[in-house]
C-alpha positions as a LaTeX table, in Angstrom:
\begin{tabular}{lrrr}
\hline
Residue & $x$ (\AA) & $y$ (\AA) & $z$ (\AA) \\
\hline
Met1 & 37.95 & 2.18 & 4.15 \\
Lys2 & 36.01 & 3.36 & 7.19 \\
Thr3 & 38.45 & 1.44 & 9.49 \\
Leu4 & 41.61 & 2.59 & 7.41 \\
Thr5 & 40.53 & 6.26 & 7.54 \\
Leu6 & 40.13 & 5.82 & 11.42 \\
Phe7 & 43.28 & 4.32 & 11.97 \\
Phe8 & 44.88 & 7.28 & 10.09 \\
Ile9 & 43.10 & 9.91 & 12.38 \\
Leu10 & 44.41 & 8.07 & 15.26 \\
Cys11 & 47.99 & 7.83 & 14.01 \\
Ser12 & 47.66 & 11.47 & 13.22 \\
Phe13 & 46.76 & 12.40 & 16.90 \\
Thr14 & 49.87 & 10.41 & 17.75 \\
Val15 & 52.34 & 11.34 & 15.19 \\
Phe16 & 55.77 & 11.91 & 16.99 \\
Ala17 & 54.30 & 9.10 & 19.22 \\
Glu18 & 55.15 & 6.79 & 16.22 \\
Gln19 & 58.77 & 7.45 & 17.13 \\
Thr20 & 58.02 & 5.86 & 20.55 \\
Asn21 & 59.89 & 2.81 & 19.11 \\
Asn22 & 61.82 & 4.72 & 16.17 \\
Asn23 & 63.37 & 8.23 & 17.24 \\
Thr24 & 62.44 & 10.24 & 20.28 \\
Asn25 & 59.55 & 9.72 & 22.25 \\
Thr26 & 58.79 & 11.78 & 25.30 \\
Asp27 & 57.49 & 9.37 & 27.60 \\
Thr28 & 58.43 & 5.73 & 27.79 \\
Asp29 & 57.63 & 5.21 & 31.78 \\
Glu30 & 55.68 & 1.81 & 31.37 \\
Ser31 & 54.48 & 2.45 & 34.94 \\
Leu32 & 52.29 & 5.35 & 33.98 \\
Ile33 & 50.43 & 2.55 & 31.69 \\
Thr34 & 47.30 & 0.72 & 33.27 \\
Val35 & 45.32 & $-1.98$ & 31.56 \\
Gly36 & 41.61 & $-0.41$ & 30.79 \\
Glu37 & 42.93 & 3.31 & 31.18 \\
Trp38 & 43.89 & 5.46 & 28.45 \\
His39 & 47.02 & 7.57 & 29.07 \\
Phe40 & 47.45 & 10.92 & 27.37 \\
Ser41 & 50.35 & 13.30 & 27.49 \\
Val42 & 51.73 & 16.59 & 25.69 \\
Ala43 & 55.26 & 17.59 & 25.85 \\
Met44 & 56.42 & 20.96 & 25.00 \\
Gly45 & 60.29 & 21.86 & 24.66 \\
Val46 & 62.70 & 22.53 & 21.78 \\
Gly47 & 63.94 & 19.68 & 19.52 \\
Glu48 & 64.81 & 18.73 & 15.98 \\
Arg49 & 64.44 & 15.56 & 13.63 \\
Thr50 & 67.38 & 15.30 & 10.55 \\
Asn51 & 65.90 & 15.35 & 7.21 \\
Leu52 & 68.30 & 12.84 & 5.39 \\
Leu53 & 66.87 & 14.18 & 1.76 \\
Val54 & 68.67 & 16.63 & $-0.28$ \\
Gly55 & 68.08 & 20.28 & $-0.28$ \\
Ser56 & 66.12 & 19.41 & 2.96 \\
Lys57 & 65.93 & 21.47 & 6.24 \\
Asp58 & 66.11 & 19.68 & 9.55 \\
Ile59 & 62.45 & 19.69 & 11.24 \\
Pro60 & 62.13 & 21.42 & 14.56 \\
Leu61 & 59.78 & 19.96 & 17.18 \\
Tyr62 & 58.18 & 22.06 & 19.59 \\
Phe63 & 54.98 & 20.40 & 20.51 \\
Val64 & 54.81 & 16.68 & 20.91 \\
Pro65 & 51.48 & 14.25 & 21.94 \\
Ser66 & 51.74 & 10.63 & 23.37 \\
Phe67 & 48.46 & 8.46 & 23.52 \\
Gln68 & 48.17 & 5.06 & 24.80 \\
Tyr69 & 45.27 & 2.59 & 25.61 \\
Tyr70 & 45.27 & $-1.09$ & 26.79 \\
Leu71 & 42.55 & $-3.59$ & 26.92 \\
Asp72 & 43.54 & $-7.21$ & 27.82 \\
Asn73 & 44.52 & $-7.94$ & 24.12 \\
Phe74 & 43.95 & $-4.96$ & 22.08 \\
Tyr75 & 46.11 & $-2.04$ & 22.55 \\
Phe76 & 46.84 & 1.32 & 21.01 \\
Asp77 & 50.11 & 2.82 & 21.58 \\
Asn78 & 51.50 & 5.75 & 19.90 \\
Gly79 & 50.51 & 4.85 & 16.29 \\
Asp80 & 50.85 & 1.04 & 16.93 \\
Leu81 & 47.43 & $-0.82$ & 16.67 \\
Gly82 & 47.57 & $-4.54$ & 18.02 \\
Tyr83 & 46.60 & $-7.59$ & 19.40 \\
Thr84 & 48.30 & $-9.76$ & 21.48 \\
Phe85 & 47.48 & $-13.31$ & 21.12 \\
Phe86 & 50.12 & $-14.96$ & 23.58 \\
Glu87 & 51.49 & $-13.80$ & 27.05 \\
Asn88 & 53.30 & $-15.37$ & 29.90 \\
Asp89 & 55.53 & $-13.96$ & 32.61 \\
Thr90 & 58.38 & $-13.49$ & 30.27 \\
Phe91 & 57.13 & $-13.35$ & 26.39 \\
Val92 & 54.22 & $-11.46$ & 24.59 \\
Val93 & 53.32 & $-12.16$ & 20.97 \\
Ser94 & 51.14 & $-9.62$ & 19.47 \\
Ala95 & 50.26 & $-8.95$ & 15.56 \\
Leu96 & 50.39 & $-5.27$ & 14.72 \\
Thr97 & 49.51 & $-2.54$ & 12.03 \\
Lys98 & 51.07 & 0.88 & 11.74 \\
Ala99 & 51.73 & 3.60 & 9.25 \\
Asn100 & 55.33 & 3.22 & 7.21 \\
Ser101 & 57.19 & 6.16 & 8.65 \\
Glu102 & 60.09 & 6.47 & 5.39 \\
Asn103 & 57.03 & 8.43 & 3.97 \\
Ser104 & 57.41 & 11.40 & 6.10 \\
Tyr105 & 59.94 & 12.46 & 4.30 \\
Phe106 & 58.35 & 12.96 & 0.99 \\
Ser107 & 54.85 & 14.01 & 2.24 \\
Arg108 & 53.63 & 16.81 & 4.10 \\
Trp109 & 50.53 & 15.13 & 5.17 \\
His110 & 52.06 & 12.05 & 6.75 \\
Pro111 & 51.17 & 11.42 & 10.39 \\
Gln112 & 54.48 & 12.14 & 11.59 \\
Asn113 & 54.75 & 15.40 & 10.37 \\
Ile114 & 50.86 & 16.49 & 11.68 \\
Phe115 & 52.42 & 17.85 & 14.78 \\
Asp116 & 56.28 & 17.81 & 14.30 \\
His117 & 55.96 & 21.49 & 12.87 \\
Ser118 & 53.95 & 22.99 & 15.74 \\
Gly119 & 55.12 & 26.59 & 16.31 \\
Ser120 & 57.46 & 26.38 & 13.35 \\
Asp121 & 57.55 & 28.44 & 9.92 \\
Val122 & 58.36 & 25.11 & 8.31 \\
Gly123 & 54.95 & 24.09 & 6.43 \\
Glu124 & 56.24 & 20.29 & 5.43 \\
Gly125 & 59.12 & 17.73 & 5.44 \\
Ile126 & 60.08 & 18.63 & 2.23 \\
Val127 & 61.80 & 22.20 & 1.73 \\
Pro128 & 62.69 & 23.43 & $-1.70$ \\
Pro129 & 66.81 & 23.16 & $-2.27$ \\
Glu130 & 68.40 & 26.77 & $-1.59$ \\
Asp131 & 71.35 & 25.14 & $-4.08$ \\
Thr132 & 69.73 & 25.49 & $-7.47$ \\
Ser133 & 72.39 & 23.92 & $-9.27$ \\
Thr134 & 71.18 & 21.61 & $-11.94$ \\
Glu135 & 73.74 & 18.70 & $-10.45$ \\
Gln136 & 71.57 & 18.18 & $-7.49$ \\
Ile137 & 68.06 & 16.58 & $-7.83$ \\
Asn138 & 65.29 & 18.77 & $-6.61$ \\
Ile139 & 63.24 & 16.38 & $-4.74$ \\
Lys140 & 59.75 & 18.16 & $-5.71$ \\
Asp141 & 60.38 & 16.98 & $-9.22$ \\
Ile142 & 60.37 & 13.42 & $-8.62$ \\
Ser143 & 57.14 & 10.85 & $-8.33$ \\
Lys144 & 55.29 & 10.96 & $-5.35$ \\
Arg145 & 55.67 & 8.33 & $-2.66$ \\
Lys146 & 52.71 & 7.08 & $-1.36$ \\
Leu147 & 51.80 & 6.40 & 2.44 \\
Ala148 & 52.12 & 2.74 & 3.48 \\
Phe149 & 50.39 & 0.41 & 6.17 \\
Asp150 & 52.50 & $-2.32$ & 7.71 \\
Ala151 & 51.23 & $-5.05$ & 9.44 \\
Gly152 & 53.23 & $-7.85$ & 11.14 \\
Ile153 & 54.39 & $-9.74$ & 14.47 \\
Gln154 & 55.92 & $-8.46$ & 17.52 \\
Val155 & 57.81 & $-10.61$ & 19.98 \\
Asn156 & 58.67 & $-8.90$ & 23.24 \\
Trp157 & 61.10 & $-10.60$ & 26.08 \\
Phe158 & 61.32 & $-9.49$ & 29.44 \\
Ala159 & 64.44 & $-10.73$ & 30.45 \\
Ser160 & 64.26 & $-9.17$ & 33.92 \\
Glu161 & 62.82 & $-5.99$ & 35.37 \\
Asn162 & 65.03 & $-3.56$ & 33.84 \\
Leu163 & 66.26 & $-5.42$ & 30.49 \\
Ser164 & 63.97 & $-6.21$ & 27.49 \\
Phe165 & 64.19 & $-7.02$ & 23.96 \\
Leu166 & 61.53 & $-6.38$ & 21.26 \\
Gly167 & 61.62 & $-8.11$ & 17.64 \\
Gln168 & 59.27 & $-6.89$ & 14.64 \\
Leu169 & 58.58 & $-8.33$ & 11.29 \\
Lys170 & 56.25 & $-6.28$ & 8.84 \\
His171 & 54.72 & $-6.33$ & 5.45 \\
Asp172 & 52.93 & $-3.48$ & 3.84 \\
Ile173 & 49.25 & $-4.02$ & 3.38 \\
Asn174 & 48.14 & $-1.78$ & 0.96 \\
Asn175 & 50.85 & $-2.99$ & $-1.82$ \\
Val176 & 52.52 & 0.11 & $-2.10$ \\
Tyr177 & 56.25 & $-1.15$ & $-1.98$ \\
Ser178 & 55.45 & $-4.83$ & $-1.76$ \\
Gly179 & 58.28 & $-5.66$ & 0.90 \\
Tyr180 & 59.17 & $-6.15$ & 4.35 \\
Asn181 & 60.91 & $-4.39$ & 7.29 \\
Gly182 & 61.84 & $-5.19$ & 11.10 \\
Asn183 & 63.72 & $-4.37$ & 13.79 \\
Ile184 & 65.63 & $-5.86$ & 16.94 \\
Lys185 & 65.95 & $-3.45$ & 20.17 \\
Met186 & 67.30 & $-3.92$ & 23.60 \\
Phe187 & 65.92 & $-1.44$ & 26.32 \\
His188 & 67.73 & $-0.88$ & 29.65 \\
Arg189 & 66.00 & 0.94 & 32.40 \\
Tyr190 & 67.55 & 2.42 & 35.45 \\
Thr191 & 66.19 & 4.00 & 38.19 \\
Pro192 & 68.69 & 4.98 & 41.30 \\
Glu193 & 67.33 & 3.76 & 44.58 \\
Lys194 & 67.96 & 7.05 & 46.13 \\
Asn195 & 65.90 & 8.96 & 43.40 \\
Glu196 & 63.43 & 7.06 & 42.28 \\
Asn197 & 61.75 & 9.99 & 40.29 \\
Leu198 & 64.70 & 9.78 & 38.09 \\
Ser199 & 64.64 & 7.15 & 35.26 \\
Ile200 & 67.30 & 6.60 & 32.69 \\
Gln201 & 66.54 & 4.21 & 29.41 \\
Thr202 & 69.31 & 3.57 & 26.90 \\
Thr203 & 68.05 & 1.58 & 23.86 \\
Leu204 & 70.33 & $-0.31$ & 21.20 \\
Gly205 & 68.86 & $-2.08$ & 18.37 \\
Phe206 & 68.73 & $-2.61$ & 14.14 \\
Tyr207 & 66.75 & $-1.54$ & 11.60 \\
Trp208 & 66.49 & $-3.73$ & 8.34 \\
Ala209 & 64.33 & $-3.14$ & 5.26 \\
Ser210 & 64.06 & $-5.03$ & 2.13 \\
Ser211 & 65.07 & $-4.30$ & $-1.20$ \\
Ala212 & 61.93 & $-3.49$ & $-2.33$ \\
Met213 & 61.05 & $-0.76$ & 0.18 \\
Ile214 & 64.45 & 1.11 & $-0.04$ \\
Asp215 & 64.09 & 0.67 & $-3.64$ \\
Tyr216 & 60.54 & 2.35 & $-3.69$ \\
Tyr217 & 61.45 & 5.07 & $-1.49$ \\
Tyr218 & 64.93 & 6.08 & $-2.44$ \\
Gly219 & 65.37 & 4.14 & $-6.01$ \\
Leu220 & 65.05 & 6.30 & $-8.85$ \\
Asp221 & 64.13 & 4.93 & $-12.25$ \\
Glu222 & 61.73 & 6.12 & $-15.43$ \\
Lys223 & 58.53 & 7.10 & $-13.27$ \\
Asp224 & 60.55 & 9.91 & $-11.90$ \\
Glu225 & 61.32 & 11.11 & $-15.27$ \\
Leu226 & 64.96 & 11.97 & $-14.58$ \\
Pro227 & 68.09 & 11.40 & $-16.92$ \\
Arg228 & 68.80 & 7.76 & $-16.82$ \\
Glu229 & 72.40 & 8.26 & $-15.07$ \\
Asn230 & 70.38 & 9.51 & $-12.01$ \\
Tyr231 & 68.86 & 5.86 & $-11.94$ \\
Tyr232 & 69.45 & 4.13 & $-8.49$ \\
Gln233 & 68.22 & 0.91 & $-7.57$ \\
Gly234 & 67.82 & 0.49 & $-3.69$ \\
Lys235 & 69.46 & $-2.44$ & $-2.00$ \\
Ser236 & 68.23 & $-4.15$ & 1.25 \\
Ser237 & 69.64 & $-1.97$ & 4.20 \\
Val238 & 70.43 & $-2.54$ & 7.84 \\
Ser239 & 70.53 & 0.77 & 10.05 \\
Pro240 & 71.65 & 0.59 & 13.73 \\
Phe241 & 70.54 & 3.07 & 15.90 \\
Ala242 & 71.04 & 4.23 & 19.59 \\
Lys243 & 68.76 & 5.90 & 22.14 \\
Ile244 & 69.40 & 7.43 & 25.45 \\
Tyr245 & 66.26 & 8.96 & 27.69 \\
Ala246 & 66.39 & 10.39 & 30.51 \\
Gly247 & 63.26 & 11.74 & 32.32 \\
Tyr248 & 62.18 & 13.17 & 36.27 \\
Arg249 & 59.03 & 13.17 & 37.72 \\
Leu250 & 58.24 & 16.62 & 38.93 \\
Asn251 & 54.98 & 15.65 & 40.36 \\
Lys252 & 51.99 & 13.52 & 39.39 \\
Asn253 & 51.26 & 14.96 & 36.09 \\
Trp254 & 54.71 & 16.78 & 35.55 \\
Lys255 & 57.87 & 15.30 & 33.95 \\
Ala256 & 61.12 & 16.98 & 32.92 \\
Phe257 & 63.06 & 14.99 & 30.43 \\
Phe258 & 65.47 & 14.89 & 27.30 \\
Ser259 & 65.77 & 12.27 & 24.63 \\
Leu260 & 68.42 & 11.74 & 22.18 \\
Asn261 & 68.14 & 9.16 & 19.20 \\
Tyr262 & 70.89 & 8.22 & 16.87 \\
Lys263 & 70.51 & 6.14 & 13.70 \\
His264 & 73.14 & 5.56 & 11.01 \\
Leu265 & 71.87 & 4.89 & 7.99 \\
Gly266 & 72.66 & 1.72 & 6.00 \\
Ser267 & 74.51 & 1.66 & 2.37 \\
Gly268 & 71.04 & 0.83 & 0.70 \\
Ile269 & 69.90 & 4.27 & 1.58 \\
Lys270 & 72.74 & 6.54 & 1.96 \\
Asp271 & 74.03 & 5.68 & $-1.34$ \\
Ser272 & 70.96 & 7.08 & $-2.84$ \\
Pro273 & 71.32 & 10.02 & $-5.32$ \\
Ile274 & 68.30 & 11.74 & $-2.93$ \\
Val275 & 69.87 & 11.27 & 0.26 \\
Asp276 & 72.34 & 13.62 & 1.20 \\
Lys277 & 73.09 & 12.31 & 4.86 \\
Asn278 & 74.45 & 9.33 & 6.56 \\
Tyr279 & 72.73 & 9.12 & 9.43 \\
Thr280 & 69.36 & 10.89 & 11.08 \\
Leu281 & 69.28 & 12.32 & 14.80 \\
Thr282 & 66.44 & 13.50 & 17.09 \\
Ser283 & 66.91 & 15.29 & 19.89 \\
Phe284 & 64.33 & 16.63 & 22.32 \\
Ile285 & 64.20 & 18.36 & 25.57 \\
Gly286 & 61.14 & 19.75 & 27.80 \\
Val287 & 58.63 & 18.97 & 29.97 \\
Ser288 & 55.38 & 16.74 & 29.61 \\
Tyr289 & 51.93 & 16.99 & 31.20 \\
Val290 & 50.00 & 13.49 & 31.72 \\
Phe291 & 46.22 & 14.43 & 31.44 \\
Ala292 & 45.14 & 10.87 & 32.53 \\
Gln293 & 46.66 & 7.50 & 33.67 \\
\hline
\end{tabular}
């Protein structure tokens, strides 16, 4: 229990950093990270994250922390706690665990929401619907969706200096939804020869979630105390996504950056009666300060 609590606290301090692999991440420059040294940065700016649930307002972003620490085998990288058990010049295979991000739409206290609202008058990820029509489901009336912790395998393939691939497959370890999720990503980084301070990274990928996971978070049944005509059984879903990140190093500690992430929701999610979007969009523009490297 103490280990789980510690992990939750660490996730809380790196909330948006969990979006490193999924949404906006403010600082993806791997050259900043040195084995045996911790790396902590804080970004300040203006951004927004789509809230896909019915009647919910999008989440404003103003303050974004990032924390990474790598040893020879163990690492903590913006919400991912992992152990590398195989490594060569091309491939890295690791075991990892992290908080599942789907609960962030349902719970104010999910790690992903701790810092997302800094400087904002929005108190939680779920905002009561402005439309009080009886035809629309009120998210506050459905049963609570619990926080899940996932664990699994990650494989990195470094095809070249500027091109790499990542694959993950995870299962919840606290039996919340008893299912799987995973993703495949391609990263391409470009740094102009005449301006090494500028770095541009594009990411393309697919996020997959099993029917058990989708049904737990976005399905509706008797536990939600709704009329039977509102019941919905979630299906396995594949959601493609694309991201672009551009950063300009101002000096040793300061960087200006812009990040935009678009994910098109798979039918298993967007067909749910509690979802009124077919995409999520996360954007952020600002500056970051690196405290140590």
